C-alpha positions in Angstrom: 16.0 0.9 0.6 17.1 -1.4 3.3 16.2 -5.3 2.8 13.0 -5.6 5.4 14.2 -7.4 8.9 11.9 -9.9 10.9 10.3 -7.8 13.3 6.8 -7.6 15.6 6.0 -4.6 13.9 6.2 -2.5 10.3 5.8 0.6 12.5 6.6 1.8 15.7 4.8 5.1 16.8 5.9 7.2 19.4 2.9 9.7 20.3 0.7 11.4 22.1 -3.0 10.0 23.2 -5.9 12.0 24.0 -9.4 12.1 22.9 -11.4 13.9 20.1 -15.1 15.5 20.7 -16.2 16.4 17.2 -19.0 19.2 17.2 -20.2 18.7 14.0 -22.3 21.7 11.7 -22.7 23.9 8.6 -21.5 27.1 10.4 -20.0 26.7 14.0 -19.0 30.6 15.2 -19.5 30.2 19.3 -20.5 33.5 20.8 -20.3 33.8 24.6 -23.8 34.3 26.1 -25.6 32.0 23.4 -26.6 29.1 22.6 -25.3 27.3 19.3 -27.4 23.7 17.5 -25.7 21.9 16.2 -25.6 18.6 13.4 -23.8 15.9 15.7 -21.4 15.1 18.2 -18.7 12.4 18.5 -16.6 11.0 21.2 -14.2 9.5 19.4 -10.2 8.4 19.4 -7.9 11.7 19.1 -4.1 12.6 18.2 -2.3 13.0 15.2 -0.1 9.9 16.5 -3.1 7.8 17.2 -4.8 8.7 14.0 -1.8 7.5 12.2 -1.5 4.2 14.0 -4.8 3.3 13.2 -4.5 4.3 9.8 -1.6 2.0 9.2 -3.1 -0.6 10.7 -6.1 -0.5 8.6 -3.9 -0.6 5.8 -2.2 -4.1 7.0 0.7 -2.9 8.8 1.5 -4.4 12.4 1.7 -1.2 14.6 2.9 -0.8 17.8 2.3 2.3 20.0 4.8 3.9 23.0 2.8 7.2 24.7 1.1 7.9 27.7 -2.1 7.9 29.2 -3.7 8.7 32.8 -5.4 6.4 34.7 -9.1 7.5 34.0 -12.2 6.9 31.8 -10.7 8.7 28.7 -7.5 7.1 29.0 -9.1 3.2 28.6 -11.2 4.0 26.2 -8.5 5.3 24.0 -6.8 1.7 24.8 -9.9 -0.5 24.2 -10.6 1.4 20.5 -7.0 1.2 20.0 -6.7 -2.5 20.7 -10.0 -2.7 18.5 -8.2 -1.4 15.7 -5.5 -3.7 15.5 -2.7 -1.4 17.3 -0.7 -3.7 20.1 -0.9 -0.8 23.2 1.4 -2.9 25.4 3.8 -0.8 25.9 1.8 2.6 26.6 2.1 4.0 30.3 -0.7 4.0 32.5 0.0 7.5 34.8 -1.9 8.1 37.8 -0.5 11.5 38.1 -2.2 12.9 34.9 -5.3 13.3 32.9 -6.0 12.1 29.8 -6.1 14.9 27.3 -9.0 16.1 25.4 -9.6 18.0 22.1 -12.8 19.7 21.1 -12.7 20.2 17.3 -15.5 22.3 15.8 -15.8 20.4 12.5 -17.2 21.8 9.2 -17.2 20.0 5.8 -14.2 22.6 4.9 -12.0 23.3 7.5 -12.4 22.8 11.8 -11.2 24.9 14.7 -9.3 22.8 18.1 -9.6 23.1 21.9 -7.0 21.2 23.8 -6.8 20.4 27.2 -3.3 19.1 27.0 -3.1 16.7 29.6 -0.8 13.5 29.0 0.1 14.8 25.6 3.1 16.0 26.7 4.2 13.2 29.0 6.2 10.9 27.1 10.0 11.5 27.5 12.8 9.6 25.5 13.9 7.8 28.0 10.9 5.6 28.5 11.3 3.9 25.1 12.3 0.9 25.6 15.5 0.9 23.3 14.8 -3.2 22.7 11.7 -2.4 21.1 14.0 -0.1 18.1 15.3 -3.7 17.5 11.8 -5.0 17.1 10.1 -2.8 14.2 11.0 -1.8 10.7 10.2 2.2 10.8 9.5 4.3 13.8 7.2 7.5 13.2 6.7 10.4 15.3 3.8 12.6 14.9 2.8 16.1 16.8 6.3 17.0 16.9 5.5 20.7 18.7 3.1 19.5 21.6 5.5 16.6 22.4 7.4 18.8 25.3 8.7 15.8 26.7 9.8 14.0 23.7 11.6 16.7 22.1 14.6 17.1 24.4 15.8 13.5 23.8 14.2 12.8 20.0 17.4 13.5 18.1 19.2 10.8 20.3 16.5 8.6 19.7 15.9 8.9 16.1 19.7 8.5 15.7 19.5 5.4 17.6 17.0 4.0 15.5 18.5 4.4 12.2 21.8 3.0 13.5 19.5 0.0 14.4 18.1 -0.1 11.0 14.9 0.9 11.2 14.2 3.9 8.6 12.3 7.4 10.8 9.7 9.6 9.3 8.0 12.3 11.3 4.9 14.4 10.7 5.6 18.0 12.9 1.9 19.3 13.1 1.1 23.1 14.0 3.5 24.9 16.0 1.2 26.9 18.9 3.7 28.9 19.5 4.6 29.8 15.9 8.8 29.5 16.3 9.1 26.6 14.2 12.4 25.1 15.1 12.5 24.0 18.9 15.0 21.6 18.4 13.5 20.0 15.2 16.1 20.9 12.5 18.5 19.0 14.9 15.9 16.2 14.7 15.1 16.0 10.7 19.2 15.1 10.5 18.2 11.7 11.2 14.4 11.8 9.2 14.1 9.6 6.4 10.6 11.1 5.6 9.1 14.2 6.3 5.7 15.1 5.8 4.3 18.6 7.0 1.2 20.9 5.7 0.9 23.5 2.9 1.0 26.0 6.3 4.1 24.2 8.4 6.5 23.2 5.5 7.0 26.8 4.0 6.9 28.0 7.8 9.6 25.5 9.2 11.6 25.8 5.7 11.2 29.8 6.0 10.2 30.3 2.6 6.9 32.1 1.4 5.3 29.5 -0.7 5.3 25.7 -0.8 7.2 25.4 -4.0 10.3 26.5 -2.4 9.6 25.1 0.9 10.2 21.5 -0.8 12.8 22.6 -2.5 14.5 23.8 0.6 13.4 20.6 2.6 14.6 18.4 0.4 18.1 19.3 1.0 17.8 18.3 4.5 15.5 15.4 4.5 15.9 12.2 1.8 11.7 12.1 0.8 9.6 15.1 1.4 5.7 15.1 1.2 3.6 18.4 1.4 -0.3 18.1 1.9 -2.0 20.3 0.4 -5.1 19.6 1.5 -7.8 19.6 -1.1 -5.6 19.7 -3.9 -3.4 16.9 -2.7 0.1 16.8 -2.0 3.6 17.1 -3.8 6.4 14.8 -3.0 10.2 15.3 -3.6 12.8 12.6 -3.2 16.0 14.1 -4.8 15.3 15.5 -8.2 12.2 13.8 -8.6 9.0 15.7 -8.1 5.6 14.0 -8.3 2.1 15.5 -7.5 -1.4 13.5 -7.3 -5.0 14.8 -6.2 -7.2 13.2 -4.1 -10.3 11.5 -5.2 -14.0 12.7 -4.9 -15.3 12.2 -1.7 -18.5 13.9 0.5 -16.5 15.6 2.8 -18.0 14.8 6.9 -15.3 15.6 8.8 -11.6 16.7 7.7 -10.3 15.6 11.0 -6.8 13.5 11.2 -7.0 13.5 7.3 -4.0 14.5 7.0 -2.8 11.6 9.6 -4.1 9.0 7.6 -2.5 10.9 4.5 0.8 9.6 6.3 -0.3 6.6 6.9 -1.1 6.4 3.1 2.4 7.6 2.5 4.6 5.3 4.8 2.6 2.8 3.2 3.7 3.0 -0.2 7.4 4.2 1.4 8.3 0.7 3.5 7.0 -1.4 0.0 9.1 0.1 -1.7 7.0 1.8 -4.3 7.7 4.7 -7.1 7.3 8.1 -5.7 4.4 8.8 -7.9 2.1 5.4 -6.8 2.8 5.9 -3.1 1.6 10.0 -3.0 -1.5 8.6 -5.0 -2.2 6.0 -2.6 -1.6 8.4 0.4 -3.8 11.4 -0.8 -6.4 8.1 -1.3 -6.3 7.3 2.0 -6.2 11.3 3.3 -9.7 11.9 1.1 -11.5 8.6 2.4 -11.0 9.2 5.4 -12.8 12.1 5.4 -16.4 10.1 4.8 -17.1 9.5 8.2 -16.7 11.8 11.6 -14.2 11.0 13.5 -10.2 10.5 12.5 -10.5 6.7 12.2 -14.1 5.8 11.3 -13.4 6.7 7.5 -10.3 5.3 7.1 -10.1 2.6 4.7 -8.5 -0.5 3.8 -5.7 -0.7 1.5 -8.2 -2.5 -1.1 -10.3 0.3 -0.7 -7.7 2.9 -0.8 -6.4 1.4 -4.6 -10.0 1.1 -5.6 -10.1 5.0 -5.1 -6.8 5.7 -7.0 -7.7 3.6 -10.0 -5.6 1.2 -12.0 -2.4 3.7 -12.4 -1.3 2.1 -8.8 
């Protein structure tokens, strides 16, 4: 791994910014024409990219963010909350021509369903990313690849430029709402160091039937691949090395953003130069602990909390 450079940010995140309205209950199956009583409702920060950024900052990383919000109360809510969690939002663009996006998440202890108004989610373009920002960072991360319509066309060149400047790169694809599982992704992966799909996304992108063969296929394209397996933990591969980990036991309240918190833990270990086994264990702990409270960011652990959950092997 390249020796760390003197920079302002450990991580620069390019991503979507939206609010989450989380509806919690044991059995959430709405029916038109009927009223359903729920257990709780929380207005909180949403978006995979923001949850990742906040998780990384909670672990101690210096995080900068580039994205777009509308000139509206939801946008300013997001900027206030991101600042409060230590994320530098000075490069976020406020666009009065569009609305900030919102996701309504119907969340049970075992799963969730989401309804999203995209708004500004797809607005960020690669040409809006100041190249000078790349010189201020060690690592570039992109989440929600398939939702970022404006960013996708220029992303391969932007990732290549980042690597040429000495940054490492990572990408979490997120779910493809069109289920084509490409949209230029395979070209972008040529310039990615760490790929972070889940158990659905990985096989779909690799064109395989199961996670084992997906991991093998993806590892021929990207140096490090970590497949998130939900409650079963994760499996990661670097070259011929394969490591598995399971999450520590927690009382699950809300699974929103657990995968993004996993990503934050994995990238922490990656940038620290940890062994793969230690890295994936930390990532599983971060993902599990994030489910303790409603919202994607409220339960995110500090590094000390995550290490304590991992145990002495870390």
